[in-house]
N, C-alpha and C positions, 0 to 999 in steps of 0.2 A: 565499593558496594557493601551493603550491610551483611553481617554474618548470617548464614542460613538462607540467603536469597539465591535462587537458581537463576543463572544467566544463560538463556537459550537464544540461538539465532532464529529468525522468523520461521523457517521451514520446520524446525523442531517444535516451536510453539504450536504450529498448525497440526503437526503430526501427532502430538501427544495430548492436546487439550481441545475440548469442544467449545463452540461458540466464541471463536476468536474474532475480535473486531479490529478493523483496519482503517486508518485515516488515509485517504487517497492523496497522491501528489497533486497539488494545486498551484499553478504558476502564480508567484507573488504571495500567495496566502498561506500555504502550509509551512511557514517559517517557524523558527524556534518558539516564540511566545504562543503561537496557536497550537503547535504540537504538544507543548508542555501542558496547555490548558485541557485539550481533549484527553490526554493521558490520565488526568485526574478523574475522568468520568468513563472508565471502563473501555477505553480505546487501547488495545494491547500492542498494536504495531502502528507506528507513525512513519510517514514518508515525506521527504523533502520535496520542494517544487522540482520540476524538471530542470536539470542543469546541463548546459551544453558542454560536452566532454572536452572538445578541442580547446575552447577558450579557458575552461577551468584548468586544464593541464598546462597551459602555456603562460598564463598571466596571474601573478599573485593578487592583483587587484580584483580579478574575477573571482578568485577563491574567497577573498575577504567579503566580497559583496554577496556571493551566492550561498555560502554555507557558514553556519555557526551552530554550536551545540554547547551544552554544559552538563554537569553531573546531575542536575535537577530535572532534566526534561523527561526522562523515562519514568513511567509509572511503576508501581509495585502492586501485584495482584495476588489474591488467594485463589489458586486454581486447583482443580481436582483432575488427575490424569484419567483419561477416558480410553484412549487408544493405546494398545500394545503394552500396558502395564498392569500387573496384578494388584498394585497398591492403589487404594482409593483415598488415601490420606491427602488432605489439601496441602499444597506447597506454596511458599512465597516465591513468586516468579517475577523477575524484572521484565518490563516491556522491551520491545525491540525498536530500533531506528534503522530505516532503510534510506539510502541515497539513490534517487532516480537520476540516471544519466541518459542523455540523448547523443547518438553518434551515428555516423554513416560508414565508418571503417573500424576495424578491430583495434588498431594501435592506439589512437587517441582515447578510446574507451578504456583500454587497459591502463593507460597512463593516469587518467583521471581516477579510475577505481583504486589504483595503488596509492594515490595521494590521500584519498578520503577514507580508505578502508580502516585505518586505526581508530577512527572516531565513530564508526557506524557498525551495524550488525549484519548488513547485507547490501548488495548492489542490485538495482533493478534497471533493466534496459527498456526504455520507452519504445514500444512498437505500436502505439495507438494514437498519438497526438494527431487530430484530424485537421489542424490548421493548414491552410494552403501554403504558407511560407515554410512550414516544417516539411511538408511533402516535397516542395521544390528543392529544399536542402537535402533531400534523401534521408531524412530522419523521421522518427515517429511512425505514422501509419504507412509511410512508404515501405517500411520493412515488412509489412504484412504479407507481401508477395515476394519476399526475398529470403526464403527459409535457409538456404545455404549460407548466406551472409550472416544471418542471425546466429546460426550454429557456430560460425567462425568467430563471431564476437564473444559468444559465451565461452568458447574454448580459450580465447585470448585472455579473458579475465581470470578464468580458472588456472591457466598456466602461470599467470603473474601472482595470484593470491593464494594458490593452493586449492586442491580438490575439495577441501572441507569448507571453503568459504561459500556463504549463501549467495548465489547469483540467480536472479529471477527475471522474468519478462512480463510485461503488461501489454496485452493485446486487445484489439477489437475483433469482432467476428467478421468473416468475409461473406459476401452474398453467395459465393460458391463455397459451401462448407467443406468441400474436399481440400480446398486450399488451407482452411483452418486446421484440418487434420494433419496435413503435411507440415505446417509450421510448428504445431505442437509436438509432433513426433521428432522433428529435426532438433528442436530445442532440448527435448529430454535426452535424446541421443548424445547431444553435446555436453550434457551435464547440468541442465537447468534444475535448480533446487525446488522451485515452485512456479506456478503460472497464475496470473490474475487475468480474468476475462471480463471485459466490458461488453455488455450485451447489445451493442449497436455496431453498425458498419461505419467506416470512416466518412461516409456521405450523410449519415443520419445525425440529427441534432438532439442534444439532451433536452432541449426545451420543448420540442414538438413531437419527437418520435419515441414511442414507448420502448422500454428495454425488452429484448427478446430472450426470455429465460430458457426456452427450448433450445435455442442455439448455444447458449452458455452451457446447458446440460450436455449437449453434444460434444463441445470442446472438452469438458471435464471427463466425459466418458472416454474420449480419445486418450487423454492423459492417463486415466486409470488403466485402460487396456494396455498401454505401452509401458507403464511405469514398472511393471515386474521385470522388464528387460533392461531397465536403466541401471548402469553399473558405476556411476560416478556421482560425486557431490558431497560425500560425508567422510570426515576423518575416521580412520579405523579405531583410534584410541579415545573417542568421545564416550565417556562412561555412561552418558544418559541416552545413548542411541537405542531405539527400539526397532522392531521389525519394519514398521511402515514409516520410513523416514525420508521420503522423497530424495532420490539420488543415491540410495545405497541398495538398490534392488527391490525397494518397496514402491508404494504408490507415491507419486509426487503430489503433494497437497496443492489444492487450487483455491482461489478466492474469487467470489462473484462480485461484480461492480455494476452499478447503475440503478438509479431511482430508489435508493434506500433512504427513506425519510424518517422512519421510526424503528424502534427496537423490534416491533412485530414484523416489519418488513425484513429485517435482517434474519430473523428466525425462519420466515417463510421462504426467502430467497435461497438460504442454505438447504432447506428441506427439498425444495423443488429442483435444485440443480445438482445436489450432491457435493457442493463446495464445503470445504472445511472452514473458510473464513468469509466474512462479509465486509466489503469496503464501501465507504461513503465519502462523497465529496461535498456536493451542494447541501446535503442533509446536515452534515456536521458544521458547515459554514453557517447555516441558519440556526442550528441548535447544537453547540459543542457537547452537550450532555445527552445527546441522542441515545448512545449505547447504554447509558445508565437507566434508561426508561423514562427519563424526564420528558413531559409532553412539550415543554418549551424551554428556552434558555433561562436557567436560574439567574436571578439578579446578581448573585455572588459571582457567577462566572463572568459577567460583564465587567464588573469592577476588577476582578482578578486578571482578566485579559489586558485591561488598560495598565494595570500595575506592572505586569510582566513586560509589556511593550515598552513602557517608559524605562524600566530597569535594564532591559536587554537591547535597547536601541532599535526597535522596529521603526522604520520611517513613518512619519506622522500621517501621510496620505494613506498608506496601507492600513495603519491602525484604525483610522477613521472609517475606511471602507469595510473592513471586517467587523468593526464595532457596529456599523449600521445594520449588517446582516443579523448580528446577535440581538439587537434591540428591536428590530422591526416587529417580531411577534409579541414582545412585551408591550410595546407601544400600541399595537393593534388591539390587544386585549384590554388595555386601559381605556382606549378611546371607545370601545364597544360599551364598557361599563358606564362611561360618561354619557354617551348617547342614549342608553337605556334609561338613565336617570332623568333625562330631560323630558319635559312634557311635549307631546306631539304638537 
């Protein structure tokens, strides 16, 4: 890492700096080339695709297929401390990489987390995948109504990696918000460092159901109300710890997720929910430069993604699929210009 660059785990990025942007875990798509690409355009925290913890911990082939990283993928950003610091001088801060794992019991989760932890800055437990197969396997959104199990899983990872290691959960809201309250509180009591809230239930579709920001705000208010009693999650000798550092007796930072298609959306979603960070999935897939304020995918980003994919070995089918998302807006704009130039 370059001299003078601050290296912070995800919860401290969120606790100390404003307007933190996050790339969501996307099955098959948020792999190394894509993560490195969005990190060039003001995405401060990136997340791997959901990885099945049991298979990852047991099989070297699964580890080789599911996870890769390198020294180039994290971005570097000029950020000004906003929360908990008297200094307002900009600092060079390295971005964070989070590995998202899915598990139904604590031990495989801790095993997988231990294997991958030297190469990432945080572990996230998937508590929101709505796919029927995931629910049947008792992972993902199945955990939304298993608060005690989620707490046990967080404790297992903390016990294995140390209290200072960033362990987060990504949830969906429950139709019964009292269940969301219970889940959030149990997770924080167990030592969760941060919580990401997708503003839909497990039964709602991202394609047809709007995000429920009021429900996200409720979940974040639950975290804020409980956070002052949280006593775990941060090493005591971290020199850069401030008062509000999620897991050390302060507020656990939260991230809002769902329907963020523009930089303006990210600002509005944070403002309306009280979230410290904004996470995008489909928006970044369509426009990797979303968080930089670019209205559409820059042509340079398209060629850069192809170069990274070829260099770092992304399977051709995945490269073509993501490439199609990146270019659709560019092509749509070009065709509109062509049609406007044609006589009626």
